[in-house]
Each structure stands twice: as structure tokens, then as C-alpha cells.
N, C-alpha and C positions, 0 to 999 in steps of 0.2 A: 639404466633407469635414471630419471631425474626425480629426486626426492627432496621435499621441503618440509622441515619440522617448524612448528610455531610454538614458542614458549613465552611465558610472561617475562622472565628476566634471565637471559643466558649468561649474565655476568655475576650472578649471585650463587650462594651455596644452597643446595637442596637436593633431595632425592630425585625429583623430576628432572632437574638440570643434569645431574650426574648420569641418569639413565639415558637421556637423549644424546648427550655427548658420547657415551659409550656406543650407542647404536650408530650415530653418525660416523664415528671413527671406524667402526667395523665395516660399515657399508662403503665408505669411500675407499677403504683398503681393498675392496673387491672390485673397484673400478666404477662405482656409481657416482653420479654427479649430485652432491649433497649440499644443501643450504639450510641454515638455521636462522629463522626470523625471530628476533628478540623484541618484544613490545617495549622493553624498558632497558635503559642502560645508565648505570651510575658509576661504574668503574672503567678504568682504562683497559684492563685486561680481565678475562674470565678467571674464575677461581680454579676450575677444573681443566686438565689438559685437553686440547683440541687439535686434531690433525690439521696441519696448515693447508691441506687441500679442501677442507670444509669451510665454506663461506659463512661467517657469523655476521648477520646484518642487523644493526640496531634500527628499530622502527621509530622509536622516540628516544632521543638522547638528552638526559637531564643533568649531565655533568656541568659544573659551574662555568666552564669555558667553552661549552658546546654551543653552536649556533641554534637558538631556539626559535627566533623570529618573534614578531609581536603577537601577543595574545589579546584579542579583543572579543569579549563575549557577544558584542553586538553583531560581529561578522561571522560568528560560529555557525557551522552547518549543523542544524538540529534535526534534520530530516530523519535520522536514524533513531532518535530517542524513543519513539512510541513502540518500536519493535523489540525492545529488550526490557528486562526487569528494571524497575525504577532506580535501583542502586547503581546501575552502570553509568548513568548520566548525572549522578548527584555531585561528584567531585571533579574538579578541573583536571586533575592528573588522570583520572579514569577516562574522561571524555577525550583528552589528547591521545591516549593510547588507542582507544577504539577508532577515532578518526584516522590516526596514523595507519592502523591495520587495514581499514577500508581502502585507503589510498594505495597501500602496498598490494592489496589483492586486485586492484584495478589494473596493475601492470600485467602484461602478457605472461602467463605461466604455463608450464607443461608438467605432465607426469602425475606425481603423487604428492598429496598434501596431508601431513599428519598433524593433528591438533592435540593439545594436552590439557586444556582446562575449559570449564563451561562457557566463560565469556568468549573465548576464542572460538569455541565450537559454534556458538550462536551467530557470531559475525561471519564465519566461514560459510555456514549454511545459507545465509542471505546474500552474501556478496562475492563469494568465490565462484569461478566458472564451473558449472556442473559437469563440464566435459572432463574436468580433472577427476582422478581417483581421490576421494576424500575419506580419510580414515581418522576416527577418534581413538586416541590412546587414553583410556579412562584411568585416572590416577586416584579417584575418590570413590567412596562407597556410595551406592545409590541412596542410602538413607540420609546422606548429608545434603542432598538436594531437596529442598522443601518449598512449599508455597508457590509463588509465581516462578521461581527458578525451576521447580519440578514441572510445572505446566509448560514452560518454554522448552525444556529439554524433551518432554514427551512429544511436542510438536516438531522439533527440529531433528532429532536423532534419526528417525526413519529415512530421511532423505540422504544420509551418508551411505557410502559404499560398504563400510564395515565399522564395527565398534569392537575394540580390543581391550579386554580386561587383563589385569596382572595376576589375579588369583582365581582359583576355582570357585570360591564362595561368591566373589563378585560376578563371575560368569553366570552362576545359577540365578542370582538376583536380577541381573540385567536380562537374562533369558526370560524369566517370569514376567518382567515388565514389558518387554518389547516383542516377545514371541518371534514370529517370522518376518516382522516388518523391517528388520535390518540384519545383515549378516553379522554374527557374533563369533569371536575367537578369543582364546586365552593364550597369551604369550607372556611369560614372566620376564622380569628385568634380567639383563645379562651383566655379568662381571666384565670389566674391561680387559682382564687378563687373569689367567690362572698362575702366571709366573710373577709372583709378588714377594716382597720381604715377609718373613714368617717370624712370629714370636718364638723365643726359646723358653718361655715361661719362667724366666729367672728374675724378672723385675717385679717389685711390689707396687704395681701400678694398675689401677682400674681406669678404663677410658670410656668415654661416651662421645657421640658426635651427631651433628645435624643442625638444622636451622633453629636458632634460639627463639622459639615462640611458645605460647602457653601449651599448645598441643603436645609438644615434645616432653613436657613434664620434668624438665631439668631441675626445677625447684623441689620436686618430690625426690629426685635422686640425691640432691644435696642433703635433704632431711634424712634420707636413708643412710647416707655415708657418714653423717654425724654419729649415728648409732654404731656404724662399723668401726670408726676410729677409737671409740671407747674401749674396744677389745684389741684393736690392731692399729695403734697409732703410728706404726712404721709404714703403713700403706698410704698412697695418695690417689686422688681422683683428678683426671684431666678431662675437661669438656672442650671439644673442638667445634668451632662454628661461630656464627654471628647471627644477629637478628634483633628484633625489637625488645627482647627480654634480656639482652646481654648486660646492660647496666644494673637491672634489677637483680640478676644473679650475682654479679660482683658485690653489690651491696649486701646481699644475703650472706655471702661468704664472710664478709667483714663483721657483720652483726653477730654472727654465730661463732666468731673467733676461729674460723676454719682456714685461715689464710696460709697456714703451714701444711694443710692437708688437701685442699681443693683449689685447682687452678683453672680459671676460665681462659682458655688459650687463644681464642680467636680462630679465624679460618686458616686452613692449610691447603696448599697446592700439591702437597705430597701426603695425602691421607693414608695411603698404605704404609708409609714409613712411620707415621705417627701411631697408627694402630699396632704395628709390630713392636713398638717400644713398650707395650703393656702386656699383661698376662690375662686380664679379664675384661670383657666388654659388658656394659650395662645399658639396657634400653628401658626408658621410663615413659614412653609415649602413651597418650590416651587412645590414639588410633594411628594406624599406618595403612597407607594404600598398598604398600608392599614391604618396605623395610630394607632399603638398599644398603644402608650403612651396616645393618646387622649382618647381611650376607657378606659384605666386604670384611667384616670382623672375623667371620668363620673362615674366609679365604686366607686371612693372615694368621690363622692358627691360634685364635683366642678362645678361651672358654667363655660362654655367653650366658647371661641371665637376663630375662626380659619380662616385662608385663605381658600377660596373655591378652593383649588388646586386639580388637578387630582391625584388619584381618590377616595382615602379613605374617607376623611372628608365628602364629599357630600353624600357618601353612608351610613355612620354611622349617620350623623346629619340631622335633619330636622330643617331648619332655624326658629328661634323664638319658637321652641317646646322643644328641648333639647340642644340647643346651638345657637350661632350666627355665620353665615358665611359671610365673607367680601371678596371683590375682591382680588385675589392673587397678592401679590407684592405691594399693596396699603398701604403704611405706615400710611397715615392719617386716612384711614378707620379702620385699626387695632387699632390705638390709640383711635379713637372714640368708637369702640366696647368695648375696655377695660374700657374706661371712663364711658360709658353707664352702664356697669355692676356694677362699683363702686358706681355710683350715684342712681341706681334703685334697691334697695334691694328686692322688691317684684319680679322683673324680675329675679334676681339672684336665688331666692328661687324657682321660677317656673321652670327655666332651670335645677336647681339642681334635682328637683323631676322627670322631664322628662328624664334627663340623667341617673338616677338610673333605670328607667324602660327600657331604651334602653340597658344599660349595662347588665341587667338580661338576655337578649336574647343571650348573648355571654358567658354564663357560661360554665365551662369546661366539665360538664357531657354531655350536648347535642352535643357539637362540637366533643368530643372524640367518641361519638356514630357514628357520620358521618364518621370519619376516620376508625373506626373499620369495618363499613359496606363496605366501599370502599376496604380496604385491603382484607377482606374476599372474596369479589367478584373477585378481581384480582387474588388471590391465586387459587380460584376455576377455573378461566379461564385457568390457567396453570396446572390444574389437581391436585392441592394440597390444603390442608386445614389448615396446622399448620405452614407454613412458612419454612418448611424444603425441601431439594431437593427430587425429586422422587427417 
């Protein structure tokens, strides 16, 4: 099969990127022809490991030394502006990305096209060859799409061949919204491997990870850990990742005099190794499409405490079996959950073992089997078997 994934920024850190790279690596290992189109590029190399057989194609390259070409608003093609929500054409950077994607889709393509965010979905619906198998991999809750975005989505999504959600809750919501107008499936994210470094629970380290934006709630985690170190000053917190909130978080650590206890580490290309250096994983997100880094923490043998945010953590975790769930946004409850795991080693070990059993259900082989079955059925519905045009 020829399979193309479209992502916003394949060179950044984030759950969607990690997920797509895992899928691409697993599919290319089975002999499929896989490409990832990245609307954006700021780095020379991606953060996450990618099989050399997967083509990573930057659609718009904004590195300082990259050839950008002259930009003249007077010569800009604005014909696509009326077809999308107004915000898409408001900023120059957004306009360049959309124009670049339109040009990318005009090149001859074959097989299966998998999209990963609403802006990409809308462009693909209008400009991609309908002879392609077009699949939405939905990483956001339906409730996050509001106003003109929801109207645009309601119009566009039924023309796709399939819409795949990550969780059962999202599957139910999208089924209610779209009924039989588009084929729906639920396929969770896959771990890249079940053979990873594992924590031995000996280190007095709590770890968190992900893109540093407001939704991840790392500022709440820092507030919670301030309470933790009052009772356990020998424990430290490491936050792995980068993003727009990084400097704010560093400043917060300094102002609260937590510089000996909280470390904003930056991104890592060896996330499994960094996770395995800790004993506890904490998730402070306001919402999660799935919670990939949480699943990776379970796979690395960490005891987990997480906000019970919609929708990923509550679908992955069973409270008191493979993790602790505390009320979303409740800093005191998050601090108490971390403290409880620090002070109760038998509980930590119990959750560790339960977490390893949970992680095993998300191994790459079984999830890749599900994607292959779906792609094969969608190709057959279009009268093809190998991902090539008729």
C-alpha cells in the first residue's frame, strides 16, 4: 500500500507526531510505501525516531537558512480563502502553510491519505483527489470544534472514506454527530515497542512530559509539586518537552525557589530512557485526545497519577488498578496523589504491575493489524487492492 500521513509539524514534540511516527514505522516495516507530509519545519531533524525508509517531506520550511522565496501579498493566491474559517487566512504563516499544502496535493498521488487536524482535513476535502482513500485520524474531542469550525467540519467530514477516533468516548460522540454519513472506527494509539527500558522504582524522581502549552497544565503540576517537596524535599520533578510555555515555566520555578527540586529539561529524542529514570509519572493536562505519553510511562514501568481529564486518561487507566485518577485542575488532589505514591511503596509496585499489563494491550503489532484491515477494506470499497489508482 501507498500511505501518506499529513501532520502540522513532524519536526516538533507532541502526542500526534509521536503517534504518526509510530504508525509510519510499523507500516513501513511491513513493506508499505509510507510518506509523512509536514506542513511546517523549524528543525533540521525530527525529535522522535523515524525509520529511514519513511519519507518525511517538509511542505513549508521556515528554518533561517531555508529557501523561502519572495513573499508578496499582492501576488498571493487568495482563491481558497472563502472556503475555510476566517482564522485560517488571517496570519501569513497560516496562509503559507495552506497554500503549500494545496500545491502538495496537486501533485499526482496514490493510495491512502491520512489527515490529523481540522485545517488539514478541510484542505484535503476540497483539494485532494477523491479517487484517493481519504481517512481522518481525529485527535480532538468533538466539543473542541465550535462555531464556524464546527459548521465547516459538519459539511466536510461526510465526504471522507473513514473517520477514526482514538477513544470509545469520542467514537460515541462522532457517531451521534455523523450517524451513517461517514464510516467510523475506533483505533487507539500504539506504542512504538513493548521492549523498552523499565524503571526499577529506586529513584526519587517524578517525571512529566509533552508539549509545553497551557492545555498540558504544567504550571499546575509545579504548584502541586511545591506542596510535595514540603514533605519530601529529597524528591525531584523533571518536565520533558518544549513549547510556548517553556520560559514561563522556567520563570515560575525560579520565582517559587524550586530550582533544586523542579527541572524543565527540554525535549528528548530518547523519551523511554528519560521516563525509565523516574519512579512516578504525573499528568496535569486539562484535556487529552488520548494521552500517548501516559501510555509510554506505563510501558516503562512507572506508577502514574493523572488528572481525570477528558478523555484519554480515564479510558486508559482504571483508578487504583494501574494508576491514580484525581479531579481535573485540583492542585491539592494532584499533590496528594503524588505524595501518596511516594509514601506507599507497595501501592507504587501494584500500580506499576497493573500499568505494564495495560500497556501490553497497546503493542504495535495488534494496532497495526487494525489499521491494515481498515485500509484494505477501504481500498476494496473503491475497487482497488494495492493502494494504486484504477
